[in-house]
VOPAGU-2260 file (C-alpha; in pm, 1 decimal, decimal comma):
REM VOPAGU-2260
SITE   aa  ch    i         X         Y         Z
SITE  UNK   A    0       0,0       0,0       0,0
SITE  UNK   A    1     124,0     347,3     -86,8
SITE  UNK   A    2      68,3     613,0     175,5
SITE  UNK   A    3     -38,3     920,9     -13,0
SITE  UNK   A    4    -234,8    1223,1     101,3
SITE  UNK   A    5    -486,5    1309,3    -165,0
SITE  UNK   A    6    -478,1    1677,6    -265,8
SITE  UNK   A    7    -843,9    1645,8    -365,1
SITE  UNK   A    8    -941,4    1607,0       0,8
SITE  UNK   A    9    -823,7    1959,5      88,8
SITE  UNK   A   10   -1109,8    2194,8     185,1
SITE  UNK   A   11   -1217,3    2420,4     -98,6
SITE  UNK   A   12   -1132,7    2788,3     -72,6
SITE  UNK   A   13   -1468,0    2874,8    -227,8
SITE  UNK   A   14   -1763,9    2735,4     -37,6
SITE  UNK   A   15   -2132,6    2815,6     -38,7
SITE  UNK   A   16   -2104,9    2954,9     315,3
SITE  UNK   A   17   -1851,0    3211,7     196,5
SITE  UNK   A   18   -2083,7    3377,0     -56,4
SITE  UNK   A   19   -2216,1    3717,2      42,6
SITE  UNK   A   20   -2588,6    3774,0      65,9
SITE  UNK   A   21   -2751,8    3804,0    -271,2
SITE  UNK   A   22   -2483,2    3604,9    -453,8
SITE  UNK   A   23   -2575,1    3274,4    -610,6
SITE  UNK   A   24   -2350,7    2971,5    -622,9
SITE  UNK   A   25   -2293,4    2891,7    -988,7
SITE  UNK   A   26   -2201,8    2537,8   -1094,0
SITE  UNK   A   27   -1833,7    2523,2   -1173,5
SITE  UNK   A   28   -1707,5    2337,3   -1477,4
SITE  UNK   A   29   -1504,3    2032,9   -1377,0
SITE  UNK   A   30   -1130,4    2095,4   -1366,8
SITE  UNK   A   31    -858,6    1886,1   -1524,9
SITE  UNK   A   32    -728,6    1717,9   -1212,7
SITE  UNK   A   33    -459,5    1458,7   -1147,6
SITE  UNK   A   34    -714,5    1182,7   -1211,5
SITE  UNK   A   35    -806,6    1328,8   -1547,7
SITE  UNK   A   36    -438,6    1359,2   -1645,3
SITE  UNK   A   37    -374,7     997,5   -1544,1
SITE  UNK   A   38    -676,1     861,5   -1732,5
SITE  UNK   A   39    -606,1    1065,4   -2044,9
SITE  UNK   A   40    -238,0     966,6   -2043,5
SITE  UNK   A   41    -335,6     599,2   -2031,2
SITE  UNK   A   42    -581,9     653,7   -2318,0
SITE  UNK   A   43    -318,5     825,4   -2531,7
SITE  UNK   A   44     -71,6     548,2   -2450,9
SITE  UNK   A   45    -319,7     294,2   -2587,1
SITE  UNK   A   46    -349,2     491,0   -2910,6
SITE  UNK   A   47      17,4     579,5   -2946,3
SITE  UNK   A   48     274,3     368,5   -2756,0
SITE  UNK   A   49     523,0     643,9   -2674,8
SITE  UNK   A   50     721,4     669,9   -2348,8
SITE  UNK   A   51     491,7     782,6   -2067,9
SITE  UNK   A   52     699,2    1091,9   -1974,9
SITE  UNK   A   53     653,0    1235,5   -2324,2
SITE  UNK   A   54     276,7    1188,5   -2307,9
SITE  UNK   A   55     242,8    1303,2   -1948,2
SITE  UNK   A   56     449,2    1621,5   -1971,9
SITE  UNK   A   57     214,5    1765,8   -2232,0
SITE  UNK   A   58     -89,3    1683,7   -2018,5
SITE  UNK   A   59      70,7    1804,6   -1695,6
SITE  UNK   A   60     123,0    2144,3   -1854,7
SITE  UNK   A   61    -226,7    2147,0   -2000,8
SITE  UNK   A   62    -374,6    2062,7   -1657,9
SITE  UNK   A   63    -135,8    2292,2   -1465,5
SITE  UNK   A   64     -30,4    2007,4   -1237,6
SITE  UNK   A   65     234,8    2083,0    -977,9
SITE  UNK   A   66     356,7    1935,3    -652,9
SITE  UNK   A   67     136,2    1666,1    -500,4
SITE  UNK   A   68    -108,8    1667,1    -791,4
SITE  UNK   A   69     169,9    1589,3   -1034,8
SITE  UNK   A   70     307,0    1316,6    -810,0
SITE  UNK   A   71     -38,3    1161,9    -767,0
SITE  UNK   A   72     -97,6    1153,0   -1143,2
SITE  UNK   A   73     231,6     973,5   -1209,2
SITE  UNK   A   74     163,9     736,7    -921,6
SITE  UNK   A   75    -171,9     645,5   -1075,1
SITE  UNK   A   76     -33,6     602,1   -1427,9
SITE  UNK   A   77     255,4     379,5   -1330,2
SITE  UNK   A   78      47,6     192,8   -1074,0
SITE  UNK   A   79    -218,0     101,0   -1329,9
SITE  UNK   A   80      47,2      -6,2   -1580,4
SITE  UNK   A   81     215,0    -230,4   -1320,1
SITE  UNK   A   82    -117,6    -391,1   -1226,2
SITE  UNK   A   83    -309,1    -376,4   -1554,5
SITE  UNK   A   84    -405,2    -743,4   -1584,6
SITE  UNK   A   85    -487,1    -773,9   -1214,9
SITE  UNK   A   86    -709,1    -464,4   -1223,9
SITE  UNK   A   87    -891,0    -588,7   -1533,4
SITE  UNK   A   88    -951,0    -923,5   -1361,1
SITE  UNK   A   89   -1095,2    -741,6   -1059,9
SITE  UNK   A   90   -1314,8    -518,6   -1277,2
SITE  UNK   A   91   -1454,5    -830,6   -1439,0
SITE  UNK   A   92   -1606,7    -923,0   -1101,5
SITE  UNK   A   93   -1821,4    -608,2   -1092,2
SITE  UNK   A   94   -1866,0    -501,3   -1453,6
SITE  UNK   A   95   -2128,7    -693,3   -1650,1
SITE  UNK   A   96   -2022,8    -545,4   -1981,1
SITE  UNK   A   97   -1708,3    -694,1   -2142,8
SITE  UNK   A   98   -1415,3    -461,1   -2086,6
SITE  UNK   A   99   -1322,8    -467,1   -2456,1
SITE  UNK   A  100   -1657,8    -305,7   -2540,4
SITE  UNK   A  101   -1618,9     -18,4   -2294,9
SITE  UNK   A  102   -1548,7     336,7   -2406,7
SITE  UNK   A  103   -1166,0     372,0   -2379,3
SITE  UNK   A  104   -1187,8     662,3   -2133,7
SITE  UNK   A  105   -1437,6     468,2   -1920,9
SITE  UNK   A  106   -1212,8     162,1   -1913,4
SITE  UNK   A  107    -908,3     360,3   -1803,0
SITE  UNK   A  108   -1116,6     557,3   -1551,4
SITE  UNK   A  109   -1233,3     232,8   -1392,2
SITE  UNK   A  110    -873,7     109,3   -1372,4
SITE  UNK   A  111    -754,6     435,0   -1214,6
SITE  UNK   A  112   -1044,7     436,9    -969,4
SITE  UNK   A  113    -997,6      75,7    -864,2
SITE  UNK   A  114    -621,0     120,6    -829,0
SITE  UNK   A  115    -684,6     398,3    -577,6
SITE  UNK   A  116    -927,2     179,9    -380,9
SITE  UNK   A  117    -696,6    -120,9    -368,2
SITE  UNK   A  118    -347,2      26,4    -346,2
SITE  UNK   A  119    -360,3     383,4    -209,6
SITE  UNK   A  120    -480,0     349,1     146,2
SITE  UNK   A  121    -460,7     718,3     241,1
SITE  UNK   A  122    -705,2     827,8     -26,5
SITE  UNK   A  123   -1063,0     821,8     108,4
SITE  UNK   A  124   -1291,2     591,5     -85,2
SITE  UNK   A  125   -1535,2     874,3    -153,6
SITE  UNK   A  126   -1259,5    1092,1    -302,9
SITE  UNK   A  127   -1130,6     805,5    -517,9
SITE  UNK   A  128   -1477,6     747,2    -662,9
SITE  UNK   A  129   -1601,9    1104,7    -691,7
SITE  UNK   A  130   -1283,7    1250,5    -841,3
SITE  UNK   A  131   -1264,9     967,6   -1093,6
SITE  UNK   A  132   -1625,6    1026,7   -1197,6
SITE  UNK   A  133   -1556,3    1400,0   -1226,9
SITE  UNK   A  134   -1286,1    1320,1   -1484,2
SITE  UNK   A  135   -1560,4    1184,7   -1711,9
SITE  UNK   A  136   -1737,9    1518,3   -1689,6
SITE  UNK   A  137   -1431,3    1695,4   -1826,4
SITE  UNK   A  138   -1459,3    1503,3   -2153,4
SITE  UNK   A  139   -1840,5    1545,6   -2148,3
SITE  UNK   A  140   -1925,5    1178,1   -2142,7
SITE  UNK   A  141   -2300,0    1109,5   -2094,3
SITE  UNK   A  142   -2442,3    1094,3   -1743,3
SITE  UNK   A  143   -2526,1     726,9   -1790,1
SITE  UNK   A  144   -2153,2     650,8   -1828,3
SITE  UNK   A  145   -2073,4     863,2   -1526,3
SITE  UNK   A  146   -2329,6     663,9   -1331,5
SITE  UNK   A  147   -2188,7     340,2   -1469,2
SITE  UNK   A  148   -1836,7     420,8   -1344,3
SITE  UNK   A  149   -1975,1     533,5   -1009,2
SITE  UNK   A  150   -2174,8     211,6    -976,8
SITE  UNK   A  151   -1889,5     -22,0   -1066,8
SITE  UNK   A  152   -1644,8     144,3    -827,6
SITE  UNK   A  153   -1894,8     146,7    -541,8
SITE  UNK   A  154   -1970,4    -219,0    -612,9
SITE  UNK   A  155   -1597,8    -278,2    -579,0
SITE  UNK   A  156   -1601,3    -112,8    -237,5
SITE  UNK   A  157   -1895,9    -326,7    -120,7
SITE  UNK   A  158   -1749,6    -642,9    -271,0
SITE  UNK   A  159   -1390,7    -590,9    -159,4
SITE  UNK   A  160   -1402,2    -927,1      19,2
SITE  UNK   A  161   -1445,7   -1098,0    -319,1
SITE  UNK   A  162   -1129,4    -948,2    -466,2
SITE  UNK   A  163    -828,8   -1186,4    -458,0
SITE  UNK   A  164    -488,4   -1060,7    -349,4
SITE  UNK   A  165    -251,3    -960,9    -633,0
SITE  UNK   A  166     -29,6   -1263,4    -565,5
SITE  UNK   A  167    -313,8   -1515,8    -535,8
SITE  UNK   A  168    -268,0   -1809,9    -776,5
SITE  UNK   A  169    -534,4   -1903,7   -1027,4
SITE  UNK   A  170    -670,4   -2254,4   -1090,2
SITE  UNK   A  171    -347,2   -2342,7   -1271,7
SITE  UNK   A  172    -137,2   -2223,8    -978,4
SITE  UNK   A  173     -16,1   -1907,7   -1153,6
SITE  UNK   A  174     -35,4   -1558,7   -1005,2
SITE  UNK   A  175    -137,2   -1266,1   -1222,8
SITE  UNK   A  176     189,7   -1174,1   -1395,9
SITE  UNK   A  177      90,9    -831,8   -1536,3
SITE  UNK   A  178     319,7    -890,4   -1835,4
SITE  UNK   A  179     240,1    -987,2   -2195,8
SITE  UNK   A  180     252,1   -1359,3   -2266,8
SITE  UNK   A  181     524,5   -1332,5   -2533,1
SITE  UNK   A  182     754,1   -1178,4   -2272,6
SITE  UNK   A  183     687,3   -1422,9   -1989,7
SITE  UNK   A  184     714,6   -1721,9   -2225,7
SITE  UNK   A  185    1060,9   -1620,9   -2347,9
SITE  UNK   A  186    1181,3   -1544,5   -1994,2
SITE  UNK   A  187    1064,5   -1887,0   -1883,0
SITE  UNK   A  188    1257,3   -2044,9   -2171,9
SITE  UNK   A  189    1573,9   -1846,6   -2100,9
SITE  UNK   A  190    1574,0   -1828,7   -1720,5
SITE  UNK   A  191    1337,2   -2098,4   -1595,9
SITE  UNK   A  192     989,1   -2073,9   -1448,7
SITE  UNK   A  193    1083,1   -1964,9   -1095,6
SITE  UNK   A  194    1314,6   -1688,6   -1213,0
SITE  UNK   A  195    1051,7   -1565,1   -1457,6
SITE  UNK   A  196     797,0   -1546,9   -1175,4
SITE  UNK   A  197    1045,3   -1365,9    -952,3
SITE  UNK   A  198    1126,7   -1105,3   -1222,2
SITE  UNK   A  199     757,4   -1040,3   -1287,3
SITE  UNK   A  200     682,8   -1003,3    -915,6
SITE  UNK   A  201     974,0    -762,1    -882,6
SITE  UNK   A  202     856,2    -557,6   -1181,7
SITE  UNK   A  203     510,6    -520,1   -1025,5
SITE  UNK   A  204     648,1    -323,4    -729,7
SITE  UNK   A  205     751,4      40,2    -710,9
SITE  UNK   A  206    1132,2      70,7    -717,0
SITE  UNK   A  207    1321,8     271,2    -455,6
SITE  UNK   A  208    1512,9     585,4    -544,4
SITE  UNK   A  209    1883,2     511,5    -598,0
SITE  UNK   A  210    2148,5     782,1    -616,4
SITE  UNK   A  211    2515,2     790,6    -710,2
SITE  UNK   A  212    2709,5    1022,7    -484,5
SITE  UNK   A  213    2939,6    1267,5    -663,6
SITE  UNK   A  214    3269,0    1156,7    -511,3
SITE  UNK   A  215    3441,1    1477,1    -623,1
SITE  UNK   A  216    3202,9    1690,0    -414,0
SITE  UNK   A  217    3124,6    1484,2    -101,6
SITE  UNK   A  218    3188,3    1140,1      44,9
SITE  UNK   A  219    2911,5     885,4      61,6
SITE  UNK   A  220    2918,6     879,5     444,0
SITE  UNK   A  221    2894,5    1259,0     459,4
SITE  UNK   A  222    2603,2    1260,8     217,2
SITE  UNK   A  223    2415,6     990,0     411,3
SITE  UNK   A  224    2470,3    1184,6     733,8
SITE  UNK   A  225    2324,4    1494,7     570,2
SITE  UNK   A  226    2016,9    1301,2     457,8
SITE  UNK   A  227    1967,1    1149,5     800,4
SITE  UNK   A  228    1990,9    1496,1     954,4
SITE  UNK   A  229    1688,8    1585,5     740,5
SITE  UNK   A  230    1518,7    1264,6     863,3
SITE  UNK   A  231    1544,8    1100,5     521,9
SITE  UNK   A  232    1622,1     729,7     549,0
SITE  UNK   A  233    1928,5     641,5     340,5
SITE  UNK   A  234    2143,6     331,4     314,9
SITE  UNK   A  235    2478,0     280,5     144,1
SITE  UNK   A  236    2475,5      -6,2    -102,6
SITE  UNK   A  237    2736,0    -282,3    -110,7
SITE  UNK   A  238    2763,3    -346,7    -484,9
SITE  UNK   A  239    2841,7      -1,9    -627,4
SITE  UNK   A  240    3090,0     200,9    -418,6
SITE  UNK   A  241    2903,1     534,0    -447,9
SITE  UNK   A  242    2543,1     407,1    -441,6
SITE  UNK   A  243    2286,2     523,4    -185,9
SITE  UNK   A  244    1929,3     394,2    -168,3
SITE  UNK   A  245    1639,9     599,4     -29,6
SITE  UNK   A  246    1372,7     334,3      34,4
SITE  UNK   A  247    1096,5     559,9     162,7
SITE  UNK   A  248    1145,0     878,0     -36,1
SITE  UNK   A  249     882,8     961,1    -300,9
SITE  UNK   A  250     915,2    1338,0    -333,4
SITE  UNK   A  251    1082,2    1546,2    -604,9
SITE  UNK   A  252    1451,6    1473,3    -646,0
SITE  UNK   A  253    1518,9    1848,0    -660,1
SITE  UNK   A  254    1398,2    1878,4    -299,7
SITE  UNK   A  255    1668,7    1648,6    -164,1
SITE  UNK   A  256    1951,2    1821,5      23,0
SITE  UNK   A  257    2258,6    1865,9    -194,8
SITE  UNK   A  258    2081,0    1862,8    -531,1
SITE  UNK   A  259    2176,6    2219,0    -623,7
SITE  UNK   A  260    2530,8    2165,1    -498,2
SITE  UNK   A  261    2571,2    1867,1    -731,0
SITE  UNK   A  262    2622,3    1611,8    -454,7
SITE  UNK   A  263    2442,4    1331,5    -637,2
SITE  UNK   A  264    2291,9    1200,2    -958,0
SITE  UNK   A  265    1993,9     966,7    -990,3
SITE  UNK   A  266    2133,9     640,9   -1124,9
SITE  UNK   A  267    2050,0     278,5   -1059,7
SITE  UNK   A  268    2313,6      62,5    -895,1
SITE  UNK   A  269    2353,9    -169,8   -1193,9
SITE  UNK   A  270    2412,9     126,9   -1426,0
SITE  UNK   A  271    2672,9     265,5   -1184,8
SITE  UNK   A  272    2881,5     -49,7   -1213,5
SITE  UNK   A  273    2909,5     -35,0   -1592,6
SITE  UNK   A  274    3145,1     265,3   -1596,1
SITE  UNK   A  275    3392,5      72,7   -1378,8
SITE  UNK   A  276    3449,1    -168,7   -1667,9
SITE  UNK   A  277    3629,2     104,6   -1865,4
SITE  UNK   A  278    3929,3      75,1   -1631,3
SITE  UNK   A  279    4225,1      88,9   -1616,6
SITE  UNK   A  280    4236,3     460,5   -1695,6
SITE  UNK   A  281    4555,2     590,9   -1854,0
SITE  UNK   A  282    4716,0     925,6   -1776,6
SITE  UNK   A  283    4591,9    1187,8   -2021,7
SITE  UNK   A  284    4371,3     931,3   -2193,7
SITE  UNK   A  285    4073,4     999,7   -2421,3
SITE  UNK   A  286    3737,9     845,8   -2332,5
SITE  UNK   A  287    3413,9     848,0   -2532,5
SITE  UNK   A  288    3056,5     804,3   -2415,5
SITE  UNK   A  289    2902,4     719,1   -2750,9
SITE  UNK   A  290    2537,4     717,3   -2635,3
SITE  UNK   A  291    2543,9     971,9   -2354,8
SITE  UNK   A  292    2170,6    1019,8   -2292,5
SITE  UNK   A  293    2113,7    1230,2   -1980,5
SITE  UNK   A  294    2478,8    1206,3   -1882,1
SITE  UNK   A  295    2467,7     968,5   -1586,5
SITE  UNK   A  296    2760,6     762,7   -1708,6
SITE  UNK   A  297    2939,0    1063,3   -1860,5
SITE  UNK   A  298    2949,7    1234,6   -1521,5
SITE  UNK   A  299    3059,1     910,4   -1356,5
SITE  UNK   A  300    3347,7     878,8   -1603,0
SITE  UNK   A  301    3456,4    1231,9   -1509,7
SITE  UNK   A  302    3472,8    1127,0   -1146,3
SITE  UNK   A  303    3656,5     802,0   -1216,2
SITE  UNK   A  304    3921,9     977,4   -1427,9
SITE  UNK   A  305    3972,4    1286,4   -1214,1
SITE  UNK   A  306    4322,1    1178,0   -1107,1
SITE  UNK   A  307    4453,2    1106,2   -1458,0
SITE  UNK   A  308    4350,5    1428,3   -1636,0
SITE  UNK   A  309    4154,4    1240,1   -1900,2
SITE  UNK   A  310    3964,0    1404,1   -2184,1
SITE  UNK   A  311    3598,9    1299,7   -2198,1
SITE  UNK   A  312    3374,8    1328,1   -2504,7
SITE  UNK   A  313    2998,8    1268,6   -2511,2
SITE  UNK   A  314    2777,3    1206,7   -2815,4
SITE  UNK   A  315    2399,6    1253,2   -2800,8
SITE  UNK   A  316    2163,3    1307,3   -3098,7
SITE  UNK   A  317    1835,7    1383,1   -2917,9
SITE  UNK   A  318    1786,4    1758,2   -2849,4
SITE  UNK   A  319    1579,0    1706,1   -2533,9
SITE  UNK   A  320    1831,3    1469,4   -2382,7
SITE  UNK   A  321    2116,0    1691,0   -2491,5
SITE  UNK   A  322    1969,2    1979,9   -2292,4
SITE  UNK   A  323    1940,9    1763,4   -1981,3
SITE  UNK   A  324    2291,1    1628,5   -2039,7
SITE  UNK   A  325    2433,6    1981,3   -2033,5
SITE  UNK   A  326    2227,9    2072,6   -1726,2
SITE  UNK   A  327    2342,1    1764,6   -1534,2
SITE  UNK   A  328    2708,1    1813,7   -1618,9
SITE  UNK   A  329    2689,8    2181,7   -1522,0
SITE  UNK   A  330    2528,1    2097,8   -1188,3
SITE  UNK   A  331    2759,4    1808,7   -1103,0
SITE  UNK   A  332    3091,0    1925,3   -1248,0
SITE  UNK   A  333    3087,6    2300,5   -1317,1
SITE  UNK   A  334    3469,1    2308,2   -1322,0
SITE  UNK   A  335    3504,3    2015,2   -1563,8
SITE  UNK   A  336    3501,8    2036,4   -1940,5
SITE  UNK   A  337    3334,4    1776,3   -2159,0
SITE  UNK   A  338    3348,3    1783,8   -2537,1
SITE  UNK   A  339    2982,9    1737,0   -2638,7
SITE  UNK   A  340    2878,9    1644,8   -2992,0
SITE  UNK   A  341    2515,1    1695,0   -3089,9
SITE  UNK   A  342    2453,8    1427,3   -3349,5
SITE  UNK   A  343    2472,7    1055,4   -3411,2
SITE  UNK   A  344    2779,0     842,6   -3356,1
SITE  UNK   A  345    2796,9     795,9   -3733,4
SITE  UNK   A  346    2811,7    1172,9   -3785,8
SITE  UNK   A  347    3072,1    1202,3   -3513,6
SITE  UNK   A  348    3290,2     925,2   -3657,0
SITE  UNK   A  349    3313,4    1109,0   -3990,0
SITE  UNK   A  350    3457,4    1427,6   -3840,4
SITE  UNK   A  351    3646,3    1306,3   -3534,1
SITE  UNK   A  352    4026,2    1296,5   -3575,3
SITE  UNK   A  353    4077,3    1144,9   -3228,9
SITE  UNK   A  354    4110,4     776,9   -3147,1
SITE  UNK   A  355    4004,8     676,7   -2797,1
SITE  UNK   A  356    4157,8     470,8   -2518,0
SITE  UNK   A  357    3814,9     363,1   -2392,3
SITE  UNK   A  358    3463,5     382,1   -2537,4
SITE  UNK   A  359    3129,3     316,8   -2372,8
SITE  UNK   A  360    2832,6     220,5   -2591,1
SITE  UNK   A  361    2519,5     216,4   -2374,7
SITE  UNK   A  362    2306,1     119,7   -2670,9
SITE  UNK   A  363    1936,5     183,7   -2738,4
SITE  UNK   A  364    1747,3    -133,7   -2656,1
SITE  UNK   A  365    1410,5    -284,5   -2567,1
SITE  UNK   A  366    1459,2    -187,6   -2201,4
SITE  UNK   A  367    1317,5    -510,5   -2060,4
SITE  UNK   A  368    1558,6    -490,7   -1766,8
SITE  UNK   A  369    1411,1    -161,9   -1641,4
SITE  UNK   A  370    1040,2    -244,7   -1670,5
SITE  UNK   A  371     986,6    -181,9   -1301,1
SITE  UNK   A  372    1096,0     181,1   -1340,8
SITE  UNK   A  373     925,5     219,6   -1678,3
SITE  UNK   A  374     619,1      -7,5   -1664,9
SITE  UNK   A  375     490,0     115,0   -2000,7
SITE  UNK   A  376     775,4     -76,6   -2166,4
SITE  UNK   A  377     609,4    -412,1   -2103,1
SITE  UNK   A  378     300,3    -306,2   -2299,5
SITE  UNK   A  379     479,6    -103,9   -2569,2
SITE  UNK   A  380     723,2    -373,5   -2684,3
SITE  UNK   A  381     673,6    -668,3   -2917,3
SITE  UNK   A  382     903,1    -961,1   -2992,4
SITE  UNK   A  383     920,0    -830,0   -3349,9
SITE  UNK   A  384    1098,3    -516,8   -3218,9
SITE  UNK   A  385    1413,6    -704,7   -3117,2
SITE  UNK   A  386    1572,7    -744,6   -3464,6
SITE  UNK   A  387    1551,8    -367,5   -3519,2
SITE  UNK   A  388    1726,9    -294,7   -3191,2
SITE  UNK   A  389    1988,5    -557,6   -3269,5
SITE  UNK   A  390    2067,9    -399,0   -3607,1
SITE  UNK   A  391    2120,9     -58,7   -3445,3
SITE  UNK   A  392    2336,1    -208,1   -3171,1
SITE  UNK   A  393    2565,0    -380,9   -3420,0
SITE  UNK   A  394    2602,7     -59,2   -3618,0
SITE  UNK   A  395    2704,6     129,0   -3303,8
SITE  UNK   A  396    2959,6    -135,8   -3210,1
SITE  UNK   A  397    3109,2    -134,0   -3559,4
SITE  UNK   A  398    3145,9     245,0   -3545,7
SITE  UNK   A  399    3304,8     228,8   -3202,1
SITE  UNK   A  400    3555,8     -28,6   -3324,3
SITE  UNK   A  401    3684,5     219,9   -3580,5
SITE  UNK   A  402    3726,2     490,5   -3315,5
SITE  UNK   A  403    3918,0     274,4   -3065,5
SITE  UNK   A  404    4295,7     266,6   -3028,5
SITE  UNK   A  405    4488,1     -63,9   -3025,5
SITE  UNK   A  406    4487,8    -191,2   -2670,2
SITE  UNK   A  407    4174,8      13,3   -2596,9
SITE  UNK   A  408    3866,9     -98,4   -2407,5
SITE  UNK   A  409    3518,4    -105,9   -2559,1
SITE  UNK   A  410    3230,1    -157,2   -2314,8
SITE  UNK   A  411    2896,2    -253,7   -2467,0
SITE  UNK   A  412    2592,0    -220,5   -2240,7
SITE  UNK   A  413    2212,5    -241,9   -2255,0
SITE  UNK   A  414    1930,0    -238,8   -2002,6
SITE  UNK   A  415    1776,4    -542,5   -2173,5
SITE  UNK   A  416    1737,7    -902,5   -2056,9
SITE  UNK   A  417    1713,7   -1042,7   -2409,9
SITE  UNK   A  418    1999,4   -1254,5   -2552,6
SITE  UNK   A  419    1932,2   -1119,5   -2902,7
SITE  UNK   A  420    2042,1    -774,9   -2782,7
SITE  UNK   A  421    2315,2    -888,4   -2548,0
SITE  UNK   A  422    2535,7   -1196,4   -2576,5
SITE  UNK   A  423    2431,5   -1267,4   -2935,9
SITE  UNK   A  424    2524,7    -912,8   -3043,9
SITE  UNK   A  425    2867,5    -948,2   -2883,6
SITE  UNK   A  426    2924,4   -1294,7   -3031,4
SITE  UNK   A  427    2838,4   -1171,0   -3380,2
SITE  UNK   A  428    3065,1    -868,6   -3336,4
SITE  UNK   A  429    3360,2   -1081,9   -3227,0
SITE  UNK   A  430    3321,4   -1310,6   -3528,3
SITE  UNK   A  431    3354,4   -1015,5   -3764,4
SITE  UNK   A  432    3621,5    -837,1   -3558,9
SITE  UNK   A  433    3894,7   -1089,4   -3473,5
SITE  UNK   A  434    4110,8    -802,2   -3349,3
SITE  UNK   A  435    3888,3    -790,3   -3036,0
SITE  UNK   A  436    3888,5   -1025,0   -2739,1
SITE  UNK   A  437    3619,6   -1069,5   -2475,1
SITE  UNK   A  438    3749,6    -965,9   -2132,4
SITE  UNK   A  439    3604,4   -1103,9   -1809,6
SITE  UNK   A  440    3409,7    -830,5   -1628,0
SITE  UNK   A  441    3456,4    -978,4   -1280,5
SITE  UNK   A  442    3803,6    -836,9   -1194,1
SITE  UNK   A  443    3682,1    -481,6   -1254,5
SITE  UNK   A  444    3376,7    -503,6   -1028,9
SITE  UNK   A  445    3343,7    -492,2    -649,1
SITE  UNK   A  446    3337,9    -840,9    -500,5
SITE  UNK   A  447    2962,8    -842,9    -417,6
SITE  UNK   A  448    2878,6    -753,3    -778,9
SITE  UNK   A  449    3079,8   -1039,6    -925,3
SITE  UNK   A  450    2798,0   -1283,0    -853,9
SITE  UNK   A  451    2616,7   -1121,5   -1147,6
SITE  UNK   A  452    2894,9   -1213,2   -1393,0
SITE  UNK   A  453    2822,6   -1513,2   -1614,6
SITE  UNK   A  454    3047,0   -1628,7   -1900,2
SITE  UNK   A  455    3244,0   -1308,1   -1858,7
SITE  UNK   A  456    2935,0   -1088,4   -1908,1
SITE  UNK   A  457    2792,8    -865,1   -1637,4
SITE  UNK   A  458    2422,1    -949,4   -1652,9
SITE  UNK   A  459    2224,1    -890,2   -1332,7
SITE  UNK   A  460    1851,4    -955,9   -1331,1
SITE  UNK   A  461    1609,3    -713,1   -1163,5
SITE  UNK   A  462    1608,9    -724,1    -783,4
SITE  UNK   A  463    1439,7    -523,1    -510,2
SITE  UNK   A  464    1717,7    -263,6    -523,6
SITE  UNK   A  465    1866,4    -283,8    -875,0
SITE  UNK   A  466    1764,5    -299,8   -1239,8
SITE  UNK   A  467    1835,6    -570,1   -1493,3
SITE  UNK   A  468    2136,2    -491,9   -1709,9
SITE  UNK   A  469    2398,0    -632,1   -1945,4
SITE  UNK   A  470    2756,6    -534,7   -2015,0
SITE  UNK   A  471    3047,5    -683,8   -2205,5
SITE  UNK   A  472    3408,2    -570,3   -2189,0
SITE  UNK   A  473    3595,3    -597,8   -2522,6
SITE  UNK   A  474    3965,9    -527,9   -2566,5
SITE  UNK   A  475    4127,0    -446,5   -2898,3
SITE  UNK   A  476    4451,7    -637,4   -2946,5
């Protein structure tokens, strides 16, 4: 259960008792609340499977959501996506009409309403129902549909005793997995039934916030002490040397102490370990982050190479990510200089005269290792998508091979669990590039993390505190 105070339960500033004599209370048009934003985001996701943040940001601005309202909307969106199949099963107990025949907005409204009733125990039942029904008024759905949603949700309240727990097995002994069948079938083939069930159960929970402490600005112990002084629970992790987990924090990251000072970066523990595989770092060496994204690994490389005066270059084609990359590097390392190229790695390879001592390719992928943090991925992906990702990944590796010096290190990483994007990509690359050897990742990782190394690859599966990931360390002879 998530403890969340519902902003909709705040007393209204305008009340009938506050009207002066002679004034009449006029009916107000329903506002675009957090519930409306959540329902509409889920509807748009059904029509156009884009990443949730892209869809939500537009709606959040349109609805003027800030603070708790914004947090509630995201909580509802991701919660419904994590529990979609379970919620639909529960709705089937109280909804006589087949869910497939429902108006799309009605279907998503029912899911959002029921999620509040079952998973958000600090939201009053009346607020969960009434605010969800009000969202239907915003889109001017007929009163009969408003009454239908109200009736189904109130039936759910009365019949709560009939609703099975999320982990309850069905007649075949299987819990509701909340993942598409194609995905669970392949995981069962690759990892076995019990591991597949464990991964699905893990993905259906909300992940904790994990930070990487900026070791050039503050020590991990000092940062944890500062958090504890603010009564924020924080624990140092054992796998990644700079990782801190905040198990109970659900507020804005910008509100954490030390954000403005650049004391930390949001980064999962598995992702933090990948940069360590670029070692050993040579004095005055040149390092390339070929798929820089938001700059989490770029900034980590700056910290790891601070003592050897290395030159770091970052390549990022997406304008939105490029802006965030610059902002993160400025906040974390205002005194450091990074050579940033706005464009693709192909464009960069055509104009770059430098050859690099170490290159990191954190390649675009299906993202099946980070489904818990991005639950829309499970519903947006298809098995037919994997060959396209694989083609792009091979192209990136081939480009990186050209840019690497003899004796240099090439680290290939994804946040995928799929062999087609991981070990099979590396095997195919090595067959066509005999000048490269596969290097065992284990010696470059902290001892506790070495248990996730298999056949020389670093490939942890999702756990309660870390994402699924893959990395291979390749050395050019």
